[in-house]
C-alpha positions as CSV (number, residue, x, y, z in Angstrom):
1,M,15.2,-35.7,63.7
2,N,18.2,-35.1,61.0
3,N,16.7,-33.6,57.8
4,K,20.1,-34.9,55.7
5,E,18.5,-36.3,51.9
6,V,18.0,-39.6,51.3
7,P,20.5,-40.9,48.4
8,E,18.7,-43.0,46.3
9,Q,21.3,-45.9,45.8
10,I,20.3,-46.6,50.1
11,K,16.7,-46.6,49.2
12,G,15.2,-50.4,49.6
13,L,14.2,-52.9,51.7
14,N,16.8,-53.7,54.3
15,W,15.9,-57.4,56.3
16,G,18.2,-56.4,58.6
17,A,16.0,-54.6,59.9
18,F,13.5,-56.8,59.7
19,T,14.9,-59.3,61.4
20,F,17.2,-57.8,64.5
21,N,14.7,-54.7,64.9
22,W,15.7,-53.9,68.4
23,I,19.3,-54.6,68.4
24,W,19.8,-53.0,65.3
25,G,17.1,-49.7,66.3
26,I,19.8,-49.6,69.1
27,R,23.4,-50.7,66.9
28,F,22.5,-47.6,64.3
29,R,20.4,-45.1,66.7
30,T,16.9,-45.3,65.2
31,Y,15.4,-45.8,68.6
32,R,12.0,-45.4,67.9
33,A,13.2,-49.7,66.1
34,L,12.3,-50.5,70.8
35,L,8.0,-49.7,69.5
36,V,8.8,-53.6,68.9
37,F,7.9,-53.9,72.1
38,V,4.9,-52.1,72.5
39,P,1.7,-55.1,73.1
40,F,-0.3,-55.2,69.5
41,V,1.8,-52.1,67.3
42,N,5.0,-54.8,68.0
43,I,3.3,-56.7,64.7
44,A,3.3,-53.6,62.6
45,M,7.8,-53.0,63.9
46,P,9.5,-55.4,62.3
47,F,7.4,-54.5,58.4
48,I,8.5,-50.9,59.0
49,L,12.0,-50.8,60.2
50,G,12.0,-53.8,56.8
51,F,10.3,-50.7,54.0
52,K,12.2,-47.6,56.6
53,G,15.6,-49.0,57.0
54,N,17.9,-48.2,55.0
55,E,16.3,-44.2,55.5
56,W,16.6,-44.1,59.1
57,A,20.3,-45.3,59.4
58,W,21.0,-43.3,57.2
59,K,19.4,-39.9,58.8
60,H,20.7,-41.2,62.3
61,N,23.7,-41.9,61.6
62,Q,27.6,-41.0,59.6
63,W,28.5,-42.6,56.8
64,S,32.4,-41.4,55.2
65,S,30.3,-43.3,51.8
66,I,27.1,-44.6,50.1
67,E,28.6,-47.7,49.5
68,E,30.4,-47.4,53.6
69,F,27.3,-47.2,54.5
70,K,25.9,-50.4,52.0
71,N,28.8,-52.7,53.1
72,S,27.4,-52.2,56.9
73,Q,23.7,-53.0,56.0
74,R,25.1,-55.9,54.0
75,K,26.4,-58.3,56.7
76,W,23.1,-57.9,59.2
77,S,21.1,-58.8,55.4
78,V,23.0,-62.1,55.6
79,A,22.9,-62.8,59.2
80,A,19.4,-62.6,59.1
81,A,19.1,-65.0,56.0
82,I,21.0,-67.0,57.5
83,I,18.6,-66.1,60.5
84,L,15.1,-66.5,58.7
85,A,16.6,-69.6,56.5
86,F,17.8,-71.5,59.3
87,G,14.0,-71.6,61.1
88,V,12.8,-72.2,58.4
89,I,14.7,-75.4,57.7
90,S,14.1,-76.4,62.1
91,A,10.6,-75.8,61.7
92,F,9.8,-77.6,58.7
93,I,12.7,-80.4,60.4
94,F,10.2,-79.9,63.7
95,T,7.1,-80.3,61.2
96,I,8.0,-84.0,60.1
97,S,9.6,-84.9,63.3
98,M,6.2,-84.4,65.0
99,N,3.7,-85.8,62.2
100,S,6.9,-89.1,61.9
101,S,5.4,-89.6,66.5
102,F,2.5,-89.4,65.3
103,E,2.1,-92.4,62.9
104,E,4.6,-94.7,64.7
105,S,2.6,-93.7,67.6
106,G,1.1,-97.1,69.6
107,S,-2.4,-95.8,69.1
108,T,-2.7,-94.2,65.7
109,K,-0.8,-98.2,64.7
110,L,-4.1,-99.5,66.8
111,V,-6.3,-97.3,64.5
112,L,-4.5,-98.5,61.1
113,S,-4.7,-101.7,61.7
114,T,-8.5,-101.7,63.2
115,L,-9.6,-100.4,59.8
116,E,-7.9,-102.5,58.4
117,S,-9.5,-105.1,59.5
118,S,-13.0,-103.9,58.0
119,D,-14.2,-104.4,54.5
120,K,-15.4,-101.5,54.4
121,F,-11.7,-100.0,54.7
122,H,-10.4,-102.0,51.5
123,A,-13.7,-100.9,49.8
124,Y,-13.7,-98.0,49.8
125,I,-10.1,-96.7,50.4
126,G,-7.2,-100.3,49.7
127,A,-4.5,-100.5,50.1
128,P,-1.5,-99.1,49.9
129,Y,-2.1,-95.6,51.4
130,D,-1.2,-93.3,53.0
131,I,-2.1,-91.2,56.1
132,D,-1.0,-87.7,56.7
133,L,-1.5,-85.9,60.4
134,I,-4.6,-83.1,60.2
135,Q,-4.1,-82.3,64.1
136,G,-3.7,-84.6,67.6
137,I,-2.3,-85.1,70.4
138,I,-1.0,-87.2,72.4
139,R,-1.0,-86.8,76.5
140,G,1.0,-88.9,79.1
141,Y,3.1,-91.7,77.6
142,E,4.2,-95.4,78.1
143,V,1.5,-96.5,81.7
144,S,-1.4,-94.5,80.9
145,G,-2.4,-91.3,79.0
146,S,-5.4,-91.0,75.8
147,A,-4.5,-89.9,72.1
148,D,-7.1,-87.7,70.3
149,M,-6.5,-87.7,66.5
150,Q,-7.8,-86.4,63.0
151,Y,-6.2,-87.7,59.3
152,E,-6.7,-88.0,55.8
153,I,-6.0,-90.7,54.8
154,E,-6.1,-91.8,50.2
155,G,-5.7,-95.3,48.7
156,P,-6.4,-96.6,44.8
157,K,-9.8,-96.5,45.7
158,G,-10.2,-93.6,47.5
159,D,-9.8,-91.3,50.1
160,G,-11.5,-89.8,53.1
161,R,-10.5,-88.5,57.1
162,F,-10.8,-90.4,60.3
163,E,-10.9,-89.4,63.7
164,F,-10.5,-91.5,66.5
165,K,-10.4,-90.8,70.6
166,A,-7.9,-93.9,72.6
167,E,-6.6,-94.6,76.6
168,L,-3.3,-95.4,77.3
169,S,-3.5,-98.2,80.8
170,E,-1.7,-100.2,81.9
171,S,0.6,-100.3,78.4
172,T,-2.3,-100.9,76.4
173,W,-3.8,-99.1,74.4
174,R,-7.6,-98.7,73.8
175,L,-9.3,-97.0,70.6
176,T,-12.3,-95.7,72.7
177,C,-14.0,-93.6,69.5
178,L,-14.0,-94.1,65.7
């Protein structure tokens, strides 16, 4: 390893090394970044690269100035920020769309109409109400399938939780457990 002294100005977090780990490692001759392919080591390695990346990139390459180094790493950091932001936004959109598709499913509509026809529901929850998916799974579509879901519900008179199982047979949902 090169024993070049690392300037104080370049010490700090390297988002490019954290995000693009092995690609960044090859580009900057920091081949220990390839440890991201080793099971269990790969959990810690992006964080290690994020914290030590600037130091290793400085030592393993020739730089004409600190500014040249910073400009190089800044490009990787901007790309990392774009990728991370895209990932967070995509995960958020996916979660919203999945929750919406569960709430609009035939099985959920069936259980809500069943609950709404109950006197206890109106006494303890009331209307209007809001539901939030806790967890659920729908198997099969259109003709046959099943649903197993859990929701939180909140209304003007109180809140609670309901869980149900339903079966889809010949395009018709039927509650099996509420």
